[in-house]
Residue frames as qw, qx, qy, qz and C-alpha x, y, z in Angstrom:
[[0.244, -0.200, 0.769, -0.556, 62.67, 87.90, 0.62],
 [0.543, -0.152, -0.717, -0.411, 60.33, 84.92, 0.92],
 [0.500, -0.282, 0.503, -0.646, 57.81, 84.10, 3.64],
 [0.502, 0.039, -0.837, -0.214, 57.16, 80.42, 4.23],
 [0.621, -0.250, 0.426, -0.608, 54.48, 78.85, 6.35],
 [0.201, -0.138, 0.967, 0.073, 54.58, 75.06, 6.61],
 [0.341, 0.427, 0.837, -0.022, 52.11, 73.56, 4.20],
 [0.287, 0.879, 0.255, -0.284, 51.55, 76.92, 2.50],
 [0.672, 0.562, 0.132, 0.464, 53.15, 78.30, -0.65],
 [0.488, -0.293, -0.089, 0.817, 56.06, 80.68, -0.16],
 [0.161, 0.930, 0.328, -0.024, 55.25, 84.37, -0.52],
 [0.588, 0.194, 0.062, 0.783, 57.71, 86.64, -2.28],
 [0.156, -0.870, -0.230, 0.407, 58.12, 90.17, -0.88],
 [0.591, 0.731, 0.152, 0.304, 59.09, 92.71, -3.54],
 [0.639, -0.232, -0.084, 0.728, 61.49, 94.83, -1.46],
 [0.160, 0.406, 0.227, 0.871, 60.04, 98.09, -2.70],
 [0.426, -0.543, -0.105, -0.717, 56.92, 98.79, -0.63],
 [0.303, -0.228, 0.736, -0.561, 56.09, 98.07, 3.01],
 [0.543, -0.053, -0.743, -0.387, 54.17, 94.82, 3.16],
 [0.559, -0.273, 0.532, -0.574, 51.75, 93.09, 5.51],
 [0.441, 0.092, -0.873, -0.186, 51.20, 89.36, 5.79],
 [0.667, -0.284, 0.249, -0.643, 48.14, 87.88, 7.55],
 [0.545, 0.109, -0.830, -0.046, 48.26, 84.37, 8.96],
 [0.679, -0.471, 0.187, -0.531, 46.79, 82.31, 11.78],
 [0.224, 0.220, -0.932, 0.182, 47.62, 79.35, 13.99],
 [0.715, -0.252, 0.002, -0.653, 44.79, 77.11, 15.13],
 [0.293, -0.296, 0.876, -0.242, 44.32, 73.93, 17.13],
 [0.666, 0.309, 0.615, -0.287, 41.81, 72.32, 14.82],
 [0.008, -0.127, 0.699, 0.703, 41.15, 71.25, 11.23],
 [0.514, -0.086, -0.400, -0.754, 37.97, 70.42, 9.37],
 [0.718, -0.172, -0.647, -0.191, 37.44, 67.16, 11.29],
 [0.742, -0.470, -0.418, 0.233, 38.84, 67.49, 14.82],
 [0.188, -0.926, 0.223, -0.241, 40.40, 69.54, 17.56],
 [0.393, 0.503, -0.703, 0.313, 43.92, 68.83, 18.80],
 [0.809, -0.395, -0.435, -0.015, 44.10, 66.20, 21.56],
 [0.653, -0.345, -0.232, 0.633, 47.03, 67.96, 23.26],
 [0.063, -0.920, -0.043, 0.385, 47.98, 71.57, 23.94],
 [0.706, 0.536, 0.125, 0.447, 49.90, 73.17, 21.08],
 [0.383, -0.775, 0.107, 0.491, 53.04, 75.14, 22.04],
 [0.676, 0.515, 0.262, 0.457, 54.66, 77.16, 19.26],
 [0.281, -0.646, 0.084, 0.704, 57.02, 80.04, 18.52],
 [0.576, 0.792, 0.189, 0.079, 57.27, 82.30, 15.51],
 [0.548, -0.446, 0.308, 0.638, 60.69, 82.98, 14.03],
 [0.485, 0.860, 0.087, -0.131, 61.27, 85.56, 11.29],
 [0.703, -0.191, 0.361, 0.582, 64.31, 85.06, 9.07],
 [0.312, 0.905, -0.059, -0.282, 65.66, 87.91, 7.02],
 [0.799, -0.041, 0.416, 0.432, 67.88, 86.30, 4.39],
 [0.446, 0.798, 0.190, 0.359, 68.02, 89.47, 2.35],
 [0.512, 0.010, -0.178, 0.840, 70.49, 92.31, 2.66],
 [0.138, -0.675, -0.275, -0.671, 67.64, 94.81, 3.06],
 [0.055, 0.077, -0.583, 0.807, 67.34, 96.81, 6.25],
 [0.452, -0.424, -0.609, -0.495, 63.95, 95.60, 7.45],
 [0.243, -0.180, 0.578, -0.758, 61.83, 96.24, 10.51],
 [0.381, -0.260, -0.854, -0.240, 59.31, 93.58, 11.59],
 [0.361, -0.146, 0.408, -0.826, 56.19, 94.39, 13.60],
 [0.328, -0.174, -0.912, -0.174, 54.10, 91.41, 14.63],
 [0.462, -0.191, 0.301, -0.812, 50.62, 91.69, 16.14],
 [0.185, -0.157, -0.970, -0.005, 48.55, 88.85, 17.61],
 [0.169, -0.671, -0.722, -0.006, 44.82, 89.39, 17.86],
 [0.022, 0.910, 0.203, 0.360, 45.41, 93.15, 17.65],
 [0.534, -0.823, 0.158, 0.112, 48.19, 93.35, 20.29],
 [0.394, 0.760, -0.511, 0.075, 51.86, 94.00, 19.46],
 [0.969, -0.207, -0.050, 0.124, 54.05, 90.95, 20.12],
 [0.272, -0.837, 0.448, 0.156, 57.54, 91.41, 21.52],
 [0.897, 0.394, -0.152, 0.133, 60.30, 90.05, 19.27],
 [0.461, -0.743, 0.448, 0.186, 63.77, 89.16, 20.50],
 [0.201, -0.378, 0.775, 0.466, 66.19, 88.51, 17.65],
 [0.495, 0.155, -0.464, -0.718, 63.11, 88.26, 15.40],
 [0.424, -0.138, -0.895, -0.029, 61.64, 85.44, 17.51],
 [0.545, -0.549, -0.072, -0.629, 58.62, 85.36, 19.82],
 [0.329, -0.284, 0.789, -0.434, 58.26, 83.74, 23.20],
 [0.068, -0.138, -0.975, -0.161, 56.28, 80.49, 23.29],
 [0.547, -0.066, -0.004, -0.834, 52.52, 80.65, 22.76],
 [0.147, 0.058, 0.978, -0.138, 50.06, 77.93, 23.76],
 [0.582, -0.085, -0.330, -0.738, 46.79, 76.87, 22.19],
 [0.467, -0.149, 0.752, -0.441, 44.87, 74.75, 24.70],
 [0.113, -0.055, -0.928, -0.352, 43.20, 71.54, 23.54],
 [0.132, 0.492, 0.737, -0.445, 39.95, 72.66, 25.20],
 [0.389, 0.794, 0.364, -0.292, 37.69, 73.78, 22.36],
 [0.625, 0.533, 0.249, 0.512, 38.56, 75.33, 19.01],
 [0.286, -0.827, 0.007, 0.484, 41.04, 78.19, 19.29],
 [0.646, 0.558, 0.193, 0.483, 42.74, 80.42, 16.75],
 [0.346, -0.671, 0.035, 0.655, 45.45, 83.08, 17.01],
 [0.529, 0.777, 0.266, 0.213, 45.36, 85.68, 14.24],
 [0.536, -0.466, 0.153, 0.687, 48.57, 87.46, 13.25],
 [0.466, 0.877, 0.064, 0.097, 49.61, 90.37, 11.09],
 [0.682, -0.296, 0.178, 0.645, 53.28, 90.71, 10.21],
 [0.285, 0.956, 0.029, -0.070, 54.19, 94.20, 8.98],
 [0.761, -0.047, 0.195, 0.618, 57.46, 94.44, 7.09],
 [0.092, 0.981, 0.043, -0.164, 58.86, 97.95, 6.85],
 [0.767, 0.331, 0.035, 0.548, 61.75, 98.87, 4.61],
 [0.342, -0.830, 0.014, 0.440, 64.25, 101.28, 6.17],
 [0.649, 0.654, 0.123, 0.368, 65.59, 103.24, 3.21],
 [0.487, -0.743, 0.093, 0.449, 68.92, 104.55, 4.42]]
């Protein structure tokens, strides 16, 4: 399985041990803050045949997933904002 974040190198998951992946979404870069609100969703694709369970947390709170997809989140253009995520991938060994 591979995790891909736009602009970031793909991350290979070994399929043996449970894995966590930390990432963030922010409305700014080194030079400026977004001029408009940023609406986004997170979609998790499981292209492997492994029986996997995904647990996503945002800023320490569990995020509901429906068909491995979140509802829409918004980062306002008022000031610098960041959403921190942890994706836990658990292997169900049946």
